N, C-alpha and C positions, 0 to 999 in steps of 0.2 A: 421435569417441571410439572408441568399439565398435567401430569399421570398422577401423583403421589397430593397434590392438591385436589382433585378429584377423588381421590378414596378418600382423602379427610374427611371430604364432604360428605361423600357415604356414609364414610363411620361415624358420623357425627351423631352426640346424642346430648349434651348437654356445655356450658364452657367450661372451658378446662382452666385449670389453676393456671394464675397470671404472678408470677412476681414481682409485679410487678404494685396489685392489688393483695396486697398480704392477708387484710381484715376480713373483719366479718362482713364489715358493711360493704357491699360492689356497687355502691352507687356509680363510683366516681369512674368503674371501671365499664360500665352500661353507657354513660356518658361518654370514656373516649373511644369505645367500639363504635358509639352511632357516630361520632365525628368520621372516626380514621375510613367508616363502611363508605362515607357520603366522599371526603379527600378523593379515597381513590376509583371509586366512578369519574370523578372528576378528571381526574390524573388519566384515568385511563382513555374516556372521553376526549381528551384531546392528544392523544398521542393515537386516536383514532386505531387502539387496539382493545380486544374482548377485556369485559369488564368482570369474568365471570368468577377469578382472582379473588374478588371482593366479596362476593359472597359468603366467605369465612365467619369476616368482621359483623354482616349483619347478621349471622345465624346466633353468632354470642350473643351480640345486645338485643337479639329479639327471647332470646334465654331467660338474659339477665332483666331488661326493663321492665316495667309495668305499662300495659298496653295507653292505656292514658296519656302517659309522660309521650313516648311516640307519637300518637297524635297529633298533640297538643307541639311538636317540634315540628312534625311536617308540616301542619299547615302555618305555624312561623316561620318555617324556610319558603312557603308558598308566597306567604304575604313580604315577605325581605324584613321579618324583626329576629329572625333566630337568633343569641347572640353567642353559640359558640365561632368561631373559625374555620372557614370551611374553605 
């Protein structure tokens, strides 16, 4: 499984189609992948496992989200005022 994840990461160009977000506006897709990445990292850290598989979510949200949003969300997470449930 790790080989297939690594192959996907190596061949990654931009966010693929996600049937949960069929509309042109990808704001919700951006938000969900940001949350999924941090949830995945948290879950893997709790298990003591390698978080390499979480990088898929990071690559998707960094290609979809404006950098200013990501910076704001990171700041809010650090301050403890982030509105999402991670």
